[in-house]
Each structure stands twice: as C-alpha cells, then as structure tokens.
ChimeraX commands (.cxc) that place a marker at each C-alpha (Angstrom):
marker #1 position 19.61,21.66,-67.38 radius 0.5
marker #1 position 22.91,20.26,-66.58 radius 0.5
marker #1 position 24.34,16.83,-67.27 radius 0.5
marker #1 position 26.90,15.52,-65.00 radius 0.5
marker #1 position 28.79,12.29,-65.63 radius 0.5
marker #1 position 29.78,10.75,-62.30 radius 0.5
marker #1 position 32.85,8.54,-61.84 radius 0.5
marker #1 position 32.49,7.66,-57.99 radius 0.5
marker #1 position 29.83,7.51,-55.31 radius 0.5
marker #1 position 27.62,10.63,-54.76 radius 0.5
marker #1 position 27.73,12.68,-51.65 radius 0.5
marker #1 position 25.41,12.30,-48.86 radius 0.5
marker #1 position 21.99,13.86,-50.17 radius 0.5
marker #1 position 21.67,15.96,-46.98 radius 0.5
marker #1 position 24.62,18.12,-48.01 radius 0.5
marker #1 position 22.64,19.38,-50.85 radius 0.5
marker #1 position 19.88,20.50,-48.45 radius 0.5
marker #1 position 22.30,22.67,-46.38 radius 0.5
marker #1 position 24.13,23.79,-49.67 radius 0.5
marker #1 position 21.00,24.84,-51.50 radius 0.5
marker #1 position 18.53,26.09,-49.05 radius 0.5
marker #1 position 20.48,26.64,-45.76 radius 0.5
marker #1 position 21.29,24.90,-42.64 radius 0.5
marker #1 position 18.30,23.66,-40.65 radius 0.5
marker #1 position 15.75,24.45,-43.15 radius 0.5
marker #1 position 12.58,22.44,-43.50 radius 0.5
marker #1 position 12.89,20.70,-46.87 radius 0.5
marker #1 position 10.67,18.07,-48.81 radius 0.5
marker #1 position 12.94,15.44,-50.06 radius 0.5
marker #1 position 12.28,12.22,-52.02 radius 0.5
marker #1 position 14.47,9.73,-53.80 radius 0.5
marker #1 position 15.92,6.25,-53.75 radius 0.5
marker #1 position 18.57,6.62,-50.85 radius 0.5
marker #1 position 18.26,3.52,-48.95 radius 0.5
marker #1 position 19.62,5.16,-45.87 radius 0.5
marker #1 position 20.45,8.86,-45.29 radius 0.5
marker #1 position 24.15,7.81,-45.64 radius 0.5
marker #1 position 23.50,6.35,-49.01 radius 0.5
marker #1 position 26.31,7.07,-51.70 radius 0.5
marker #1 position 24.73,5.22,-54.62 radius 0.5
marker #1 position 21.31,7.15,-55.09 radius 0.5
marker #1 position 20.20,7.69,-58.52 radius 0.5
marker #1 position 17.24,10.01,-57.86 radius 0.5
marker #1 position 16.84,13.09,-55.66 radius 0.5
marker #1 position 14.06,15.60,-55.23 radius 0.5
marker #1 position 14.49,18.60,-52.85 radius 0.5
marker #1 position 11.98,21.44,-52.10 radius 0.5
marker #1 position 12.23,24.07,-49.51 radius 0.5
marker #1 position 9.05,24.38,-47.41 radius 0.5
marker #1 position 9.99,27.75,-46.01 radius 0.5
marker #1 position 10.40,29.73,-49.20 radius 0.5
marker #1 position 9.14,30.14,-52.85 radius 0.5
marker #1 position 12.32,28.65,-54.17 radius 0.5
marker #1 position 11.51,25.99,-56.83 radius 0.5
marker #1 position 12.32,22.30,-56.57 radius 0.5
marker #1 position 15.74,20.88,-57.56 radius 0.5
marker #1 position 15.94,17.41,-59.13 radius 0.5
marker #1 position 18.90,15.38,-59.72 radius 0.5
marker #1 position 18.46,11.93,-61.45 radius 0.5
marker #1 position 20.42,9.56,-63.42 radius 0.5
marker #1 position 19.50,8.54,-66.98 radius 0.5
marker #1 position 17.90,5.13,-67.42 radius 0.5
marker #1 position 19.96,4.27,-70.43 radius 0.5
marker #1 position 23.21,5.68,-68.88 radius 0.5
marker #1 position 23.14,5.54,-65.10 radius 0.5
marker #1 position 26.36,7.47,-64.63 radius 0.5
marker #1 position 24.79,10.50,-66.45 radius 0.5
marker #1 position 22.93,12.59,-64.06 radius 0.5
marker #1 position 20.63,15.47,-65.10 radius 0.5
marker #1 position 20.12,18.49,-62.65 radius 0.5
marker #1 position 17.15,20.54,-63.18 radius 0.5
marker #1 position 15.57,23.41,-61.33 radius 0.5
marker #1 position 13.42,26.45,-62.37 radius 0.5
marker #1 position 16.14,28.62,-60.33 radius 0.5
marker #1 position 19.20,29.01,-62.46 radius 0.5
marker #1 position 21.02,29.64,-59.31 radius 0.5
marker #1 position 20.04,26.49,-57.59 radius 0.5
marker #1 position 20.37,24.46,-60.61 radius 0.5
marker #1 position 24.23,25.62,-61.13 radius 0.5
marker #1 position 24.94,25.19,-57.57 radius 0.5
marker #1 position 23.63,21.68,-57.41 radius 0.5
marker #1 position 25.28,20.60,-60.71 radius 0.5
marker #1 position 28.70,22.20,-59.79 radius 0.5
marker #1 position 28.69,20.57,-56.29 radius 0.5
marker #1 position 27.94,17.00,-57.78 radius 0.5
marker #1 position 30.62,17.49,-60.45 radius 0.5
marker #1 position 33.04,18.82,-57.96 radius 0.5
marker #1 position 32.43,15.83,-55.49 radius 0.5
marker #1 position 32.28,12.97,-57.89 radius 0.5
marker #1 position 32.06,14.05,-61.52 radius 0.5
marker #1 position 34.12,13.58,-64.64 radius 0.5
marker #1 position 32.52,16.07,-66.62 radius 0.5
marker #1 position 29.81,18.60,-66.66 radius 0.5
marker #1 position 27.76,20.13,-69.56 radius 0.5
marker #1 position 24.93,22.65,-69.51 radius 0.5
marker #1 position 21.99,22.36,-71.98 radius 0.5
marker #1 position 23.49,25.51,-73.78 radius 0.5
marker #1 position 26.49,23.17,-74.76 radius 0.5
marker #1 position 28.97,24.47,-72.27 radius 0.5
marker #1 position 31.22,21.59,-71.19 radius 0.5
marker #1 position 34.01,21.26,-68.54 radius 0.5
marker #1 position 36.26,18.27,-68.02 radius 0.5
marker #1 position 38.03,17.74,-64.89 radius 0.5
marker #1 position 41.83,18.44,-65.24 radius 0.5
marker #1 position 42.95,17.29,-61.72 radius 0.5
marker #1 position 42.55,14.03,-59.61 radius 0.5
marker #1 position 41.12,13.65,-56.25 radius 0.5
marker link #1:1,2 radius 0.2
marker link #1:2,3 radius 0.2
marker link #1:3,4 radius 0.2
marker link #1:4,5 radius 0.2
marker link #1:5,6 radius 0.2
marker link #1:6,7 radius 0.2
marker link #1:7,8 radius 0.2
marker link #1:8,9 radius 0.2
marker link #1:9,10 radius 0.2
marker link #1:10,11 radius 0.2
marker link #1:11,12 radius 0.2
marker link #1:12,13 radius 0.2
marker link #1:13,14 radius 0.2
marker link #1:14,15 radius 0.2
marker link #1:15,16 radius 0.2
marker link #1:16,17 radius 0.2
marker link #1:17,18 radius 0.2
marker link #1:18,19 radius 0.2
marker link #1:19,20 radius 0.2
marker link #1:20,21 radius 0.2
marker link #1:21,22 radius 0.2
marker link #1:22,23 radius 0.2
marker link #1:23,24 radius 0.2
marker link #1:24,25 radius 0.2
marker link #1:25,26 radius 0.2
marker link #1:26,27 radius 0.2
marker link #1:27,28 radius 0.2
marker link #1:28,29 radius 0.2
marker link #1:29,30 radius 0.2
marker link #1:30,31 radius 0.2
marker link #1:31,32 radius 0.2
marker link #1:32,33 radius 0.2
marker link #1:33,34 radius 0.2
marker link #1:34,35 radius 0.2
marker link #1:35,36 radius 0.2
marker link #1:36,37 radius 0.2
marker link #1:37,38 radius 0.2
marker link #1:38,39 radius 0.2
marker link #1:39,40 radius 0.2
marker link #1:40,41 radius 0.2
marker link #1:41,42 radius 0.2
marker link #1:42,43 radius 0.2
marker link #1:43,44 radius 0.2
marker link #1:44,45 radius 0.2
marker link #1:45,46 radius 0.2
marker link #1:46,47 radius 0.2
marker link #1:47,48 radius 0.2
marker link #1:48,49 radius 0.2
marker link #1:49,50 radius 0.2
marker link #1:50,51 radius 0.2
marker link #1:51,52 radius 0.2
marker link #1:52,53 radius 0.2
marker link #1:53,54 radius 0.2
marker link #1:54,55 radius 0.2
marker link #1:55,56 radius 0.2
marker link #1:56,57 radius 0.2
marker link #1:57,58 radius 0.2
marker link #1:58,59 radius 0.2
marker link #1:59,60 radius 0.2
marker link #1:60,61 radius 0.2
marker link #1:61,62 radius 0.2
marker link #1:62,63 radius 0.2
marker link #1:63,64 radius 0.2
marker link #1:64,65 radius 0.2
marker link #1:65,66 radius 0.2
marker link #1:66,67 radius 0.2
marker link #1:67,68 radius 0.2
marker link #1:68,69 radius 0.2
marker link #1:69,70 radius 0.2
marker link #1:70,71 radius 0.2
marker link #1:71,72 radius 0.2
marker link #1:72,73 radius 0.2
marker link #1:73,74 radius 0.2
marker link #1:74,75 radius 0.2
marker link #1:75,76 radius 0.2
marker link #1:76,77 radius 0.2
marker link #1:77,78 radius 0.2
marker link #1:78,79 radius 0.2
marker link #1:79,80 radius 0.2
marker link #1:80,81 radius 0.2
marker link #1:81,82 radius 0.2
marker link #1:82,83 radius 0.2
marker link #1:83,84 radius 0.2
marker link #1:84,85 radius 0.2
marker link #1:85,86 radius 0.2
marker link #1:86,87 radius 0.2
marker link #1:87,88 radius 0.2
marker link #1:88,89 radius 0.2
marker link #1:89,90 radius 0.2
marker link #1:90,91 radius 0.2
marker link #1:91,92 radius 0.2
marker link #1:92,93 radius 0.2
marker link #1:93,94 radius 0.2
marker link #1:94,95 radius 0.2
marker link #1:95,96 radius 0.2
marker link #1:96,97 radius 0.2
marker link #1:97,98 radius 0.2
marker link #1:98,99 radius 0.2
marker link #1:99,100 radius 0.2
marker link #1:100,101 radius 0.2
marker link #1:101,102 radius 0.2
marker link #1:102,103 radius 0.2
marker link #1:103,104 radius 0.2
marker link #1:104,105 radius 0.2
marker link #1:105,106 radius 0.2
marker link #1:106,107 radius 0.2
view
C-alpha cells in the first residue's frame, strides 16, 4: 500500500484506466466522480474485465481527506497508480514499507 498526500486536484480518473490496463480496455469503475471530468474525486475503484489483473483502489482517508491510500494485490499496478497520482498532484508519497519521497520541484 502507498499513501500519497495530494496538494491539488486529481487527474481525470479515465487516465488511470489507460495507464494501468491499456487503451480501449473494458474496465469496471466505481467512485464518487460526479462527472467523468471531475477533479475532486475521493474514491476510485478499477478492475479490468479482460484480464485476471486484480483491482486497484485509490481513496482518501476519512480523517485526512488529502491523504490518499493506493492499494492493489498487484505490486506493479499499485506502484504505477501511486506514482502517477504523486507526480500529477502529490506533495509526498510513502509506501507501507516506510519509503518516503517528497517533491523537490514545483509544477
């Protein structure tokens, strides 16, 4: 699991579909994006219908809404989702093993 502290609006959730599973894939998605263009979603679930890849979940903590947990049984998918979220809108990222990275540049 990774924790990403965000500091600005999230990316369009559809970017995660193409990034994680490939362009044009049939993917189950759930979450709280009011529209597909929403940048303030706090909960996202993605599962590829065309493969056995496990689900990926990104969700904010109830107590600290800027802290997002990223989880998947696939280490590759989990890392890719967490790193993209971090690079797009994050301030810092930390793995459950304690590895922490803080941005040193500004967008």
